[in-house]
ROVEXVEX-146515 format. One record per atom (N, C-alpha, C): residue in three letters; x, y, z. Coordinates in steps of 0.2 Angstrom, whole numbers. Last residue first. Layout:
% residues N
ATOM  Ala  X  Y  Z
...
% end
This chain:
% residues 267
ATOM  Arg  -83  21  81
ATOM  Arg  -79  19  75
ATOM  Arg  -82  20  68
ATOM  Gly  -90  35  90
ATOM  Gly  -87  28  89
ATOM  Gly  -84  27  82
ATOM  Gly  -105  44  84
ATOM  Gly  -99  43  88
ATOM  Gly  -96  36  87
ATOM  Gly  -114  45  75
ATOM  Gly  -114  50  79
ATOM  Gly  -108  50  83
ATOM  Phe  -116  33  68
ATOM  Phe  -111  38  65
ATOM  Phe  -110  44  69
ATOM  Ile  -124  26  77
ATOM  Ile  -118  23  75
ATOM  Ile  -113  29  72
ATOM  Arg  -135  34  78
ATOM  Arg  -131  33  84
ATOM  Arg  -124  31  82
ATOM  Arg  -139  34  65
ATOM  Arg  -137  40  67
ATOM  Arg  -133  39  74
ATOM  Leu  -143  21  63
ATOM  Leu  -137  23  60
ATOM  Leu  -135  30  62
ATOM  Thr  -154  20  72
ATOM  Thr  -148  16  73
ATOM  Thr  -142  19  70
ATOM  Ala  -163  29  65
ATOM  Ala  -160  31  72
ATOM  Ala  -154  27  74
ATOM  Ile  -165  21  54
ATOM  Ile  -161  28  53
ATOM  Ile  -159  30  60
ATOM  Leu  -171  9  60
ATOM  Leu  -165  9  56
ATOM  Leu  -161  16  56
ATOM  Gly  -183  8  66
ATOM  Gly  -177  10  70
ATOM  Gly  -171  11  66
ATOM  Lys  -192  4  57
ATOM  Lys  -193  11  59
ATOM  Lys  -187  13  64
ATOM  Asp  -193  -5  45
ATOM  Asp  -189  -5  50
ATOM  Asp  -188  2  53
ATOM  Glu  -202  -2  35
ATOM  Glu  -204  -7  39
ATOM  Glu  -199  -8  45
ATOM  Glu  -196  9  27
ATOM  Glu  -202  10  32
ATOM  Glu  -203  4  37
ATOM  Leu  -181  14  26
ATOM  Leu  -185  8  25
ATOM  Leu  -190  7  30
ATOM  Asn  -174  28  21
ATOM  Asn  -179  26  26
ATOM  Asn  -183  20  24
ATOM  Met  -157  27  16
ATOM  Met  -164  27  14
ATOM  Met  -168  25  20
ATOM  Phe  -145  38  23
ATOM  Phe  -147  31  21
ATOM  Phe  -155  31  20
ATOM  Pro  -140  54  16
ATOM  Pro  -143  49  21
ATOM  Pro  -145  43  19
ATOM  Ile  -125  59  10
ATOM  Ile  -131  56  8
ATOM  Ile  -134  52  14
ATOM  Asp  -113  69  6
ATOM  Asp  -117  67  12
ATOM  Asp  -124  65  11
ATOM  Glu  -101  64  -6
ATOM  Glu  -107  67  -4
ATOM  Glu  -110  65  2
ATOM  Gly  -89  57  -9
ATOM  Gly  -89  62  -4
ATOM  Gly  -96  65  -2
ATOM  Ile  -90  46  -18
ATOM  Ile  -86  52  -20
ATOM  Ile  -86  58  -15
ATOM  Ile  -97  37  -10
ATOM  Ile  -90  36  -12
ATOM  Ile  -86  42  -14
ATOM  Arg  -109  43  -10
ATOM  Arg  -106  43  -4
ATOM  Arg  -98  42  -5
ATOM  Arg  -113  40  -23
ATOM  Arg  -113  47  -21
ATOM  Arg  -109  47  -14
ATOM  Ala  -114  26  -22
ATOM  Ala  -109  29  -27
ATOM  Ala  -108  36  -25
ATOM  Thr  -125  25  -14
ATOM  Thr  -119  22  -12
ATOM  Thr  -113  26  -16
ATOM  Asn  -135  30  -22
ATOM  Asn  -133  34  -16
ATOM  Asn  -126  31  -13
ATOM  Met  -136  20  -31
ATOM  Met  -134  26  -33
ATOM  Met  -131  31  -27
ATOM  Phe  -140  9  -23
ATOM  Phe  -134  9  -26
ATOM  Phe  -131  16  -28
ATOM  Ala  -153  15  -20
ATOM  Ala  -148  14  -14
ATOM  Ala  -141  13  -17
ATOM  Gln  -159  15  -33
ATOM  Gln  -158  21  -29
ATOM  Gln  -153  21  -23
ATOM  Gly  -159  1  -35
ATOM  Gly  -155  5  -39
ATOM  Gly  -154  12  -36
ATOM  Ala  -168  -3  -25
ATOM  Ala  -161  -5  -24
ATOM  Ala  -157  -1  -29
ATOM  Lys  -180  4  -30
ATOM  Lys  -177  5  -24
ATOM  Lys  -170  3  -23
ATOM  Ser  -178  9  -48
ATOM  Ser  -180  4  -42
ATOM  Ser  -177  7  -36
ATOM  Asp  -177  15  -60
ATOM  Asp  -179  19  -54
ATOM  Asp  -182  15  -48
ATOM  Gly  -161  13  -69
ATOM  Gly  -169  13  -68
ATOM  Gly  -171  17  -62
ATOM  Leu  -148  13  -68
ATOM  Leu  -151  16  -74
ATOM  Leu  -158  16  -74
ATOM  Val  -146  5  -57
ATOM  Val  -145  12  -56
ATOM  Val  -147  16  -63
ATOM  Ala  -146  -8  -62
ATOM  Ala  -152  -5  -58
ATOM  Ala  -152  2  -58
ATOM  Pro  -139  -12  -77
ATOM  Pro  -138  -10  -70
ATOM  Pro  -144  -6  -68
ATOM  Glu  -144  -24  -88
ATOM  Glu  -145  -16  -87
ATOM  Glu  -144  -15  -80
ATOM  Gly  -147  -37  -92
ATOM  Gly  -140  -34  -93
ATOM  Gly  -140  -26  -93
ATOM  Val  -158  -44  -90
ATOM  Val  -158  -40  -96
ATOM  Val  -151  -36  -97
ATOM  Asn  -155  -50  -78
ATOM  Asn  -157  -54  -83
ATOM  Asn  -156  -50  -90
ATOM  Thr  -153  -39  -69
ATOM  Thr  -147  -43  -71
ATOM  Thr  -149  -47  -77
ATOM  Ser  -166  -33  -69
ATOM  Ser  -160  -29  -72
ATOM  Ser  -154  -34  -74
ATOM  Val  -172  -44  -62
ATOM  Val  -174  -42  -69
ATOM  Val  -169  -38  -72
ATOM  Leu  -166  -44  -50
ATOM  Leu  -166  -50  -54
ATOM  Leu  -167  -48  -61
ATOM  Ile  -169  -31  -45
ATOM  Ile  -162  -33  -47
ATOM  Ile  -162  -39  -51
ATOM  Asn  -183  -31  -43
ATOM  Asn  -180  -28  -49
ATOM  Asn  -173  -29  -50
ATOM  Glu  -184  -37  -30
ATOM  Glu  -185  -41  -36
ATOM  Glu  -183  -38  -43
ATOM  Asp  -174  -32  -17
ATOM  Asp  -178  -29  -22
ATOM  Asp  -178  -34  -28
ATOM  Glu  -168  -29  -1
ATOM  Glu  -170  -34  -6
ATOM  Glu  -175  -31  -11
ATOM  Pro  -158  -13  0
ATOM  Pro  -164  -18  2
ATOM  Pro  -165  -23  -3
ATOM  Ile  -142  -9  5
ATOM  Ile  -146  -11  -1
ATOM  Ile  -152  -15  1
ATOM  Ile  -132  3  10
ATOM  Ile  -137  -2  13
ATOM  Ile  -142  -3  8
ATOM  Gly  -115  8  11
ATOM  Gly  -121  7  7
ATOM  Gly  -126  1  10
ATOM  Ile  -106  9  19
ATOM  Ile  -106  15  15
ATOM  Ile  -112  14  10
ATOM  Pro  -104  5  37
ATOM  Pro  -107  4  30
ATOM  Pro  -106  10  26
ATOM  Lys  -89  2  47
ATOM  Lys  -95  6  45
ATOM  Lys  -98  5  38
ATOM  Thr  -86  -12  57
ATOM  Thr  -84  -8  51
ATOM  Thr  -90  -4  49
ATOM  Gly  -88  -22  66
ATOM  Gly  -84  -16  68
ATOM  Gly  -82  -12  62
ATOM  Leu  -95  -34  65
ATOM  Leu  -89  -33  60
ATOM  Leu  -85  -27  62
ATOM  Ile  -105  -34  75
ATOM  Ile  -100  -40  74
ATOM  Ile  -94  -38  70
ATOM  Glu  -111  -22  73
ATOM  Glu  -108  -23  80
ATOM  Glu  -103  -29  79
ATOM  Leu  -115  -22  60
ATOM  Leu  -110  -18  62
ATOM  Leu  -107  -19  69
ATOM  Val  -125  -32  62
ATOM  Val  -120  -33  57
ATOM  Val  -114  -29  59
ATOM  Asp  -134  -26  71
ATOM  Asp  -131  -33  73
ATOM  Asp  -125  -34  68
ATOM  Glu  -138  -15  64
ATOM  Glu  -135  -14  70
ATOM  Glu  -131  -21  72
ATOM  Val  -146  -21  54
ATOM  Val  -140  -18  52
ATOM  Val  -135  -17  58
ATOM  Ser  -151  -38  60
ATOM  Ser  -152  -31  59
ATOM  Ser  -145  -27  56
ATOM  Leu  -153  -54  53
ATOM  Leu  -149  -49  57
ATOM  Leu  -151  -42  55
ATOM  Met  -169  -61  53
ATOM  Met  -164  -58  50
ATOM  Met  -160  -54  54
ATOM  Asn  -180  -63  61
ATOM  Asn  -178  -68  57
ATOM  Asn  -172  -67  53
ATOM  Gly  -187  -53  69
ATOM  Gly  -181  -57  72
ATOM  Gly  -178  -63  68
ATOM  Lys  -196  -46  63
ATOM  Lys  -198  -52  66
ATOM  Lys  -193  -56  69
ATOM  Ala  -188  -36  57
ATOM  Ala  -193  -34  63
ATOM  Ala  -196  -40  66
ATOM  Val  -181  -43  48
ATOM  Val  -177  -40  53
ATOM  Val  -182  -39  59
ATOM  Met  -192  -45  39
ATOM  Met  -188  -51  42
ATOM  Met  -184  -49  48
ATOM  Lys  -194  -32  35
ATOM  Lys  -199  -36  38
ATOM  Lys  -196  -42  42
ATOM  Pro  -182  -28  28
ATOM  Pro  -184  -25  35
ATOM  Pro  -189  -29  38
ATOM  Arg  -170  -36  22
ATOM  Arg  -177  -37  22
ATOM  Arg  -180  -34  28
ATOM  Leu  -156  -33  12
ATOM  Leu  -159  -32  18
ATOM  Leu  -166  -32  17
ATOM  Arg  -146  -35  1
ATOM  Arg  -152  -39  2
ATOM  Arg  -155  -39  9
ATOM  Asn  -131  -30  9
ATOM  Asn  -135  -31  3
ATOM  Asn  -141  -36  5
ATOM  Ile  -120  -18  14
ATOM  Ile  -125  -23  17
ATOM  Ile  -130  -24  12
ATOM  Val  -104  -15  12
ATOM  Val  -111  -14  8
ATOM  Val  -115  -19  10
ATOM  Leu  -92  -7  22
ATOM  Leu  -97  -12  20
ATOM  Leu  -102  -10  16
ATOM  Lys  -75  -3  19
ATOM  Lys  -82  -1  20
ATOM  Lys  -86  -7  18
ATOM  Ile  -58  2  22
ATOM  Ile  -63  -4  21
ATOM  Ile  -70  -2  23
ATOM  Glu  -43  9  17
ATOM  Glu  -51  10  18
ATOM  Glu  -55  4  17
ATOM  Pro  -30  3  16
ATOM  Pro  -32  8  21
ATOM  Pro  -39  10  22
ATOM  Val  -24  -13  17
ATOM  Val  -29  -9  13
ATOM  Val  -32  -3  18
ATOM  Gln  -15  -21  23
ATOM  Gln  -14  -14  24
ATOM  Gln  -18  -10  19
ATOM  Gln  -16  -35  23
ATOM  Gln  -13  -32  17
ATOM  Gln  -13  -24  18
ATOM  Ala  -23  -35  35
ATOM  Ala  -17  -38  35
ATOM  Ala  -13  -36  29
ATOM  Glu  -36  -30  31
ATOM  Glu  -32  -26  36
ATOM  Glu  -24  -29  36
ATOM  Leu  -39  -41  23
ATOM  Leu  -38  -34  20
ATOM  Leu  -34  -30  24
ATOM  Leu  -41  -51  32
ATOM  Leu  -36  -52  27
ATOM  Leu  -34  -45  24
ATOM  Gly  -52  -45  40
ATOM  Gly  -45  -47  43
ATOM  Gly  -40  -48  38
ATOM  Ile  -61  -46  30
ATOM  Ile  -59  -39  33
ATOM  Ile  -52  -40  36
ATOM  Ile  -63  -60  29
ATOM  Ile  -60  -56  23
ATOM  Ile  -58  -49  26
ATOM  Arg  -69  -63  41
ATOM  Arg  -62  -66  39
ATOM  Arg  -59  -62  33
ATOM  Asp  -80  -56  40
ATOM  Asp  -76  -55  46
ATOM  Asp  -69  -57  44
ATOM  Ala  -87  -63  30
ATOM  Ala  -85  -56  29
ATOM  Ala  -80  -54  34
ATOM  Asp  -90  -75  36
ATOM  Asp  -85  -75  31
ATOM  Asp  -82  -68  30
ATOM  Arg  -100  -70  46
ATOM  Arg  -94  -73  48
ATOM  Arg  -88  -73  43
ATOM  Val  -109  -65  37
ATOM  Val  -106  -60  41
ATOM  Val  -99  -64  44
ATOM  Ser  -114  -77  31
ATOM  Ser  -111  -71  27
ATOM  Ser  -107  -67  31
ATOM  Ser  -119  -84  41
ATOM  Ser  -113  -87  38
ATOM  Ser  -110  -81  34
ATOM  Val  -130  -75  46
ATOM  Val  -124  -77  50
ATOM  Val  -118  -79  46
ATOM  Glu  -135  -61  36
ATOM  Glu  -136  -68  39
ATOM  Glu  -129  -70  42
ATOM  Pro  -136  -49  27
ATOM  Pro  -137  -49  35
ATOM  Pro  -139  -56  37
ATOM  Asn  -122  -50  16
ATOM  Asn  -129  -51  17
ATOM  Asn  -130  -52  25
ATOM  Val  -109  -40  10
ATOM  Val  -111  -44  15
ATOM  Val  -119  -44  16
ATOM  Val  -95  -34  3
ATOM  Val  -102  -35  2
ATOM  Val  -104  -41  6
ATOM  Val  -83  -22  6
ATOM  Val  -85  -29  7
ATOM  Val  -92  -30  7
ATOM  Leu  -73  -13  -4
ATOM  Leu  -80  -13  -2
ATOM  Leu  -81  -21  -1
ATOM  Ala  -58  -5  -1
ATOM  Ala  -61  -11  -2
ATOM  Ala  -69  -10  0
ATOM  Ala  -43  4  -7
ATOM  Ala  -49  4  -3
ATOM  Ala  -53  -3  -5
ATOM  Glu  -32  1  -15
ATOM  Glu  -31  7  -10
ATOM  Glu  -37  7  -6
ATOM  Ala  -26  -14  -22
ATOM  Ala  -32  -10  -19
ATOM  Ala  -29  -5  -14
ATOM  Pro  -18  -23  -28
ATOM  Pro  -17  -16  -30
ATOM  Pro  -22  -11  -26
ATOM  Ala  -22  -35  -22
ATOM  Ala  -15  -33  -21
ATOM  Ala  -15  -26  -23
ATOM  Ala  -35  -41  -23
ATOM  Ala  -34  -36  -18
ATOM  Ala  -27  -33  -18
ATOM  Ala  -33  -50  -34
ATOM  Ala  -38  -44  -35
ATOM  Ala  -37  -39  -30
ATOM  Thr  -24  -59  -28
ATOM  Thr  -22  -55  -34
ATOM  Thr  -27  -49  -35
ATOM  Lys  -32  -64  -18
ATOM  Lys  -26  -60  -16
ATOM  Lys  -23  -56  -22
ATOM  Phe  -42  -70  -25
ATOM  Phe  -44  -64  -20
ATOM  Phe  -37  -60  -19
ATOM  Gly  -35  -80  -31
ATOM  Gly  -39  -75  -35
ATOM  Gly  -41  -69  -31
ATOM  Met  -30  -88  -21
ATOM  Met  -26  -84  -25
ATOM  Met  -29  -78  -29
ATOM  Glu  -44  -87  -9
ATOM  Glu  -38  -91  -12
ATOM  Glu  -34  -85  -16
ATOM  Ile  -55  -84  -2
ATOM  Ile  -48  -81  1
ATOM  Ile  -42  -84  -3
ATOM  Gly  -71  -79  -9
ATOM  Gly  -66  -83  -5
ATOM  Gly  -60  -80  -4
ATOM  Ala  -75  -73  -25
ATOM  Ala  -77  -75  -18
ATOM  Ala  -71  -79  -15
ATOM  Pro  -65  -63  -35
ATOM  Pro  -68  -69  -34
ATOM  Pro  -70  -70  -27
ATOM  Ser  -68  -45  -37
ATOM  Ser  -64  -51  -34
ATOM  Ser  -68  -57  -34
ATOM  Asp  -68  -32  -47
ATOM  Asp  -73  -38  -45
ATOM  Asp  -69  -44  -43
ATOM  Ile  -62  -17  -45
ATOM  Ile  -60  -24  -46
ATOM  Ile  -65  -29  -43
ATOM  Leu  -63  -1  -52
ATOM  Leu  -67  -6  -47
ATOM  Leu  -64  -13  -49
ATOM  Ile  -55  14  -52
ATOM  Ile  -55  7  -55
ATOM  Ile  -58  2  -50
ATOM  Arg  -58  31  -56
ATOM  Arg  -59  25  -52
ATOM  Arg  -58  19  -56
ATOM  Asp  -52  39  -66
ATOM  Asp  -53  42  -60
ATOM  Asp  -54  36  -54
ATOM  Phe  -40  35  -78
ATOM  Phe  -46  33  -75
ATOM  Phe  -46  36  -68
ATOM  Gly  -30  37  -88
ATOM  Gly  -33  43  -85
ATOM  Gly  -39  41  -81
ATOM  Glu  -21  29  -96
ATOM  Glu  -28  30  -98
ATOM  Glu  -32  35  -94
ATOM  Glu  -9  31  -89
ATOM  Glu  -10  32  -96
ATOM  Glu  -17  32  -99
ATOM  Glu  -11  29  -75
ATOM  Glu  -7  35  -78
ATOM  Glu  -8  36  -85
ATOM  Leu  -21  19  -73
ATOM  Leu  -22  26  -70
ATOM  Leu  -18  31  -73
ATOM  Met  -16  9  -81
ATOM  Met  -23  12  -82
ATOM  Met  -24  18  -79
ATOM  Met  -3  7  -75
ATOM  Met  -4  9  -82
ATOM  Met  -11  12  -84
ATOM  Lys  -7  2  -63
ATOM  Lys  -3  8  -63
ATOM  Lys  -4  11  -70
ATOM  Ile  -14  -10  -66
ATOM  Ile  -18  -4  -63
ATOM  Ile  -14  2  -64
ATOM  Leu  -3  -17  -72
ATOM  Leu  -9  -16  -76
ATOM  Leu  -13  -10  -73
ATOM  Glu  5  -19  -61
ATOM  Glu  8  -16  -67
ATOM  Glu  2  -13  -71
ATOM  His  -3  -26  -52
ATOM  His  0  -19  -50
ATOM  His  2  -15  -56
ATOM  Met  -5  -38  -59
ATOM  Met  -11  -33  -58
ATOM  Met  -8  -26  -56
ATOM  Lys  8  -43  -59
ATOM  Lys  5  -41  -65
ATOM  Lys  -1  -36  -64
ATOM  Asp  9  -46  -45
ATOM  Asp  14  -41  -48
ATOM  Asp  11  -39  -55
ATOM  Pro  -1  -55  -42
ATOM  Pro  -2  -49  -40
ATOM  Pro  3  -44  -43
ATOM  Ser  -7  -64  -57
ATOM  Ser  -2  -63  -52
ATOM  Ser  -3  -56  -49
ATOM  Leu  -15  -77  -67
ATOM  Leu  -15  -70  -64
ATOM  Leu  -9  -70  -59
ATOM  Ser  -17  -89  -70
ATOM  Ser  -15  -85  -76
ATOM  Ser  -13  -78  -73
ATOM  Asp  -23  -96  -60
ATOM  Asp  -16  -96  -60
ATOM  Asp  -13  -92  -66
ATOM  Lys  -36  -96  -63
ATOM  Lys  -34  -90  -59
ATOM  Lys  -26  -90  -58
ATOM  Asp  -38  -101  -80
ATOM  Asp  -39  -102  -73
ATOM  Asp  -35  -96  -69
ATOM  Arg  -48  -99  -95
ATOM  Arg  -42  -100  -92
ATOM  Arg  -43  -101  -84
ATOM  Thr  -59  -96  -102
ATOM  Thr  -57  -102  -103
ATOM  Thr  -50  -103  -100
ATOM  Gln  -63  -83  -99
ATOM  Gln  -68  -88  -98
ATOM  Gln  -65  -95  -98
ATOM  Ala  -56  -69  -92
ATOM  Ala  -55  -74  -97
ATOM  Ala  -60  -80  -95
ATOM  Ala  -66  -54  -89
ATOM  Ala  -61  -59  -87
ATOM  Ala  -61  -64  -92
ATOM  Pro  -66  -37  -96
ATOM  Pro  -69  -44  -94
ATOM  Pro  -63  -49  -92
ATOM  Leu  -66  -21  -92
ATOM  Leu  -61  -26  -94
ATOM  Leu  -63  -33  -92
ATOM  Leu  -77  -8  -96
ATOM  Leu  -76  -15  -93
ATOM  Leu  -70  -18  -96
ATOM  Phe  -81  9  -93
ATOM  Phe  -77  4  -97
ATOM  Phe  -77  -3  -93
ATOM  Leu  -88  25  -95
ATOM  Leu  -89  18  -91
ATOM  Leu  -86  13  -96
ATOM  Asn  -90  37  -101
ATOM  Asn  -84  36  -97
ATOM  Asn  -84  30  -93
ATOM  Glu  -107  37  -102
ATOM  Glu  -101  40  -104
ATOM  Glu  -96  39  -99
ATOM  Val  -118  24  -104
ATOM  Val  -115  29  -99
ATOM  Val  -108  31  -101
ATOM  Arg  -121  16  -115
ATOM  Arg  -127  20  -111
ATOM  Arg  -124  25  -107
ATOM  Lys  -110  10  -120
ATOM  Lys  -114  14  -124
ATOM  Lys  -119  18  -121
ATOM  Asp  -95  6  -112
ATOM  Asp  -102  6  -112
ATOM  Asp  -106  11  -116
ATOM  Arg  -81  0  -120
ATOM  Arg  -84  6  -118
ATOM  Arg  -92  5  -118
ATOM  Ile  -70  -12  -115
ATOM  Ile  -76  -11  -119
ATOM  Ile  -80  -5  -116
ATOM  Leu  -53  -16  -117
ATOM  Leu  -58  -12  -114
ATOM  Leu  -64  -11  -118
ATOM  Ala  -44  -21  -126
ATOM  Ala  -48  -26  -122
ATOM  Ala  -54  -22  -118
ATOM  Gln  -37  -11  -132
ATOM  Gln  -41  -16  -136
ATOM  Gln  -45  -20  -132
ATOM  Arg  -31  -5  -121
ATOM  Arg  -36  -1  -125
ATOM  Arg  -40  -6  -129
ATOM  Val  -21  -14  -117
ATOM  Val  -27  -13  -113
ATOM  Val  -33  -10  -117
ATOM  Lys  -16  -24  -132
ATOM  Lys  -15  -18  -127
ATOM  Lys  -22  -18  -123
ATOM  Cys  -13  -42  -132
ATOM  Cys  -16  -36  -134
ATOM  Cys  -15  -30  -129
ATOM  Ala  -5  -51  -126
ATOM  Ala  -8  -53  -133
ATOM  Ala  -11  -47  -136
ATOM  Gly  1  -50  -114
ATOM  Gly  4  -46  -120
ATOM  Gly  1  -48  -126
ATOM  Glu  -4  -55  -103
ATOM  Glu  1  -59  -107
ATOM  Glu  3  -56  -113
ATOM  Leu  -13  -46  -99
ATOM  Leu  -8  -47  -95
ATOM  Leu  -2  -51  -98
ATOM  Val  -22  -46  -110
ATOM  Val  -19  -40  -108
ATOM  Val  -12  -42  -104
ATOM  Asp  -27  -59  -109
ATOM  Asp  -24  -57  -115
ATOM  Asp  -20  -51  -114
ATOM  Val  -33  -58  -96
ATOM  Val  -27  -62  -97
ATOM  Val  -24  -61  -103
ATOM  Leu  -44  -50  -99
ATOM  Leu  -39  -48  -94
ATOM  Leu  -33  -52  -95
ATOM  Asp  -48  -51  -117
ATOM  Asp  -50  -51  -110
ATOM  Asp  -43  -49  -105
ATOM  Phe  -56  -47  -133
ATOM  Phe  -50  -48  -129
ATOM  Phe  -52  -48  -121
ATOM  Val  -70  -46  -135
ATOM  Val  -65  -49  -140
ATOM  Val  -59  -51  -137
ATOM  Val  -87  -44  -131
ATOM  Val  -80  -46  -129
ATOM  Val  -76  -49  -134
ATOM  Arg  -99  -41  -135
ATOM  Arg  -94  -36  -137
ATOM  Arg  -87  -38  -135
ATOM  Ser  -109  -48  -128
ATOM  Ser  -108  -49  -136
ATOM  Ser  -102  -45  -139
ATOM  Glu  -109  -44  -115
ATOM  Glu  -106  -50  -117
ATOM  Glu  -104  -51  -124
ATOM  Leu  -114  -33  -109
ATOM  Leu  -109  -32  -114
ATOM  Leu  -106  -38  -116
ATOM  Gly  -123  -32  -98
ATOM  Gly  -126  -32  -105
ATOM  Gly  -121  -31  -110
ATOM  Met  -119  -33  -86
ATOM  Met  -118  -26  -88
ATOM  Met  -121  -26  -96
ATOM  Val  -120  -46  -83
ATOM  Val  -123  -42  -79
ATOM  Val  -124  -35  -82
ATOM  Val  -110  -51  -93
ATOM  Val  -117  -52  -94
ATOM  Val  -121  -48  -90
ATOM  Asp  -98  -46  -87
ATOM  Asp  -100  -44  -94
ATOM  Asp  -108  -45  -95
ATOM  Leu  -98  -53  -76
ATOM  Leu  -99  -46  -75
ATOM  Leu  -101  -43  -82
ATOM  Asn  -94  -67  -78
ATOM  Asn  -101  -65  -78
ATOM  Asn  -103  -58  -77
ATOM  Arg  -83  -80  -79
ATOM  Arg  -84  -73  -81
ATOM  Arg  -92  -72  -81
ATOM  Leu  -75  -90  -73
ATOM  Leu  -82  -89  -71
ATOM  Leu  -84  -82  -73
ATOM  Gly  -62  -88  -77
ATOM  Gly  -65  -95  -77
ATOM  Gly  -73  -95  -76
ATOM  Val  -58  -76  -65
ATOM  Val  -56  -79  -71
ATOM  Val  -59  -86  -71
ATOM  Asp  -63  -63  -59
ATOM  Asp  -66  -70  -58
ATOM  Asp  -64  -74  -64
ATOM  Val  -60  -50  -62
ATOM  Val  -55  -54  -60
ATOM  Val  -57  -62  -59
ATOM  Asp  -65  -37  -71
ATOM  Asp  -68  -44  -69
ATOM  Asp  -62  -48  -68
ATOM  Ile  -65  -20  -68
ATOM  Ile  -61  -26  -70
ATOM  Ile  -64  -32  -67
ATOM  Ile  -71  -5  -74
ATOM  Ile  -73  -11  -70
ATOM  Ile  -69  -17  -72
ATOM  Ala  -66  12  -74
ATOM  Ala  -65  5  -77
ATOM  Ala  -67  0  -72
ATOM  Val  -73  28  -76
ATOM  Val  -73  22  -72
ATOM  Val  -71  16  -76
ATOM  Lys  -72  45  -74
ATOM  Lys  -70  40  -79
ATOM  Lys  -69  33  -75
ATOM  Gln  -87  52  -66
ATOM  Gln  -80  50  -66
ATOM  Gln  -79  45  -72
ATOM  Gly  -100  57  -67
ATOM  Gly  -95  61  -71
ATOM  Gly  -88  58  -70
ATOM  Leu  -110  49  -62
ATOM  Leu  -108  56  -58
ATOM  Leu  -102  59  -61
ATOM  Lys  -110  39  -70
ATOM  Lys  -116  43  -71
ATOM  Lys  -114  50  -67
ATOM  Ala  -99  32  -64
ATOM  Ala  -99  35  -71
ATOM  Ala  -104  40  -72
ATOM  Leu  -105  28  -52
ATOM  Leu  -99  33  -52
ATOM  Leu  -98  36  -59
ATOM  Gly  -115  19  -57
ATOM  Gly  -117  25  -53
ATOM  Gly  -111  30  -53
ATOM  Thr  -107  9  -62
ATOM  Thr  -111  13  -67
ATOM  Thr  -113  19  -64
ATOM  Gly  -101  5  -50
ATOM  Gly  -97  7  -56
ATOM  Gly  -101  11  -61
ATOM  Ile  -112  0  -44
ATOM  Ile  -108  6  -41
ATOM  Ile  -104  9  -46
ATOM  Asn  -117  -10  -52
ATOM  Asn  -121  -4  -51
ATOM  Asn  -117  2  -48
ATOM  Ala  -106  -19  -53
ATOM  Ala  -109  -16  -59
ATOM  Ala  -113  -10  -58
ATOM  Thr  -104  -22  -39
ATOM  Thr  -99  -19  -43
ATOM  Thr  -101  -16  -49
ATOM  Thr  -116  -28  -36
ATOM  Thr  -114  -22  -33
ATOM  Thr  -109  -19  -37
ATOM  Thr  -116  -39  -44
ATOM  Thr  -121  -35  -46
ATOM  Thr  -119  -28  -42
ATOM  Thr  -105  -46  -38
ATOM  Thr  -104  -44  -45
ATOM  Thr  -110  -38  -47
ATOM  Lys  -111  -48  -25
ATOM  Lys  -104  -44  -26
ATOM  Lys  -104  -42  -33
ATOM  Gly  -121  -56  -20
ATOM  Gly  -122  -50  -24
ATOM  Gly  -116  -46  -26
ATOM  Val  -118  -67  -13
ATOM  Val  -121  -62  -9
ATOM  Val  -122  -55  -13
ATOM  Gly  -112  -78  -20
ATOM  Gly  -119  -78  -19
ATOM  Gly  -122  -72  -15
ATOM  Gly  -98  -83  -9
ATOM  Gly  -101  -82  -16
ATOM  Gly  -109  -81  -15
ATOM  Lys  -90  -75  5
ATOM  Lys  -93  -81  1
ATOM  Lys  -97  -79  -5
ATOM  Gly  -84  -63  8
ATOM  Gly  -81  -70  10
ATOM  Gly  -84  -76  7
ATOM  Ser  -80  -52  -5
ATOM  Ser  -85  -55  0
ATOM  Ser  -82  -61  2
ATOM  Thr  -77  -36  -14
ATOM  Thr  -75  -43  -12
ATOM  Thr  -81  -45  -7
ATOM  Val  -69  -25  -24
ATOM  Val  -76  -27  -21
ATOM  Val  -76  -34  -20
ATOM  Val  -56  -13  -23
ATOM  Val  -58  -20  -24
ATOM  Val  -65  -21  -20
ATOM  Ile  -52  2  -30
ATOM  Ile  -57  -1  -25
ATOM  Ile  -58  -9  -27
ATOM  Val  -42  15  -32
ATOM  Val  -43  8  -34
ATOM  Val  -46  4  -29
ATOM  Lys  -43  27  -26
ATOM  Lys  -45  27  -33
ATOM  Lys  -46  19  -35
ATOM  Gly  -48  31  -10
ATOM  Gly  -44  27  -14
ATOM  Gly  -47  27  -21
ATOM  Asn  -56  39  -3
ATOM  Asn  -50  42  -6
ATOM  Asn  -47  38  -11
ATOM  Met  -73  40  -2
ATOM  Met  -68  36  -1
ATOM  Met  -62  39  -5
% end
């Protein structure tokens, strides 16, 4: 993806958007990029918990936007991965504290003065003002979707809104895929999701109980050796331009062939 500023969003909550943001951001930093992750879910701050940085929060996004502190004071440097920083959301304010114009100014300053290679913006779920603020400065978008009907329907709406905002790069991260359920016809297949949304995936993440463990201990899965962690790391590699094949999920023997057909031609 060419875009330096990437909004990570979804049509509905509970699809794994924050976990995706934490893991892809950590993966990009492991690959040598200077990465800032911004939590824009004001009032429902949890990215700091997923990343294990909650005890180090002093200032937050709203403090920066209101001039109560400088961005450098609010950024939390991750001690495990060099060049990884978090700008946490405010927990006691509401989304009216933010505005697209203020976000534009903040992002411009972080790119020009702080020298970040990538900025990932963790958007609130839904289509209200929080989403519009998070997406305003975005040059690219990752839409996180689960392979089930309501998630795909909501993702379709979000993709339409991103296109209306003229976000030039939009890619899917299909999260929590269960190949056994797909084989039994109890879950949408990757091909089903792509046919409905008409957008290419940059990541396909299998359901993995290790994600729950990593979230609870505040350590992104890309720092371990789980299957989902590997899939997130592969996604980060694709973002920086590496040609990484999708994982062979054994239970779904047609998956790789399907992806080859999709990427061999068409959109």
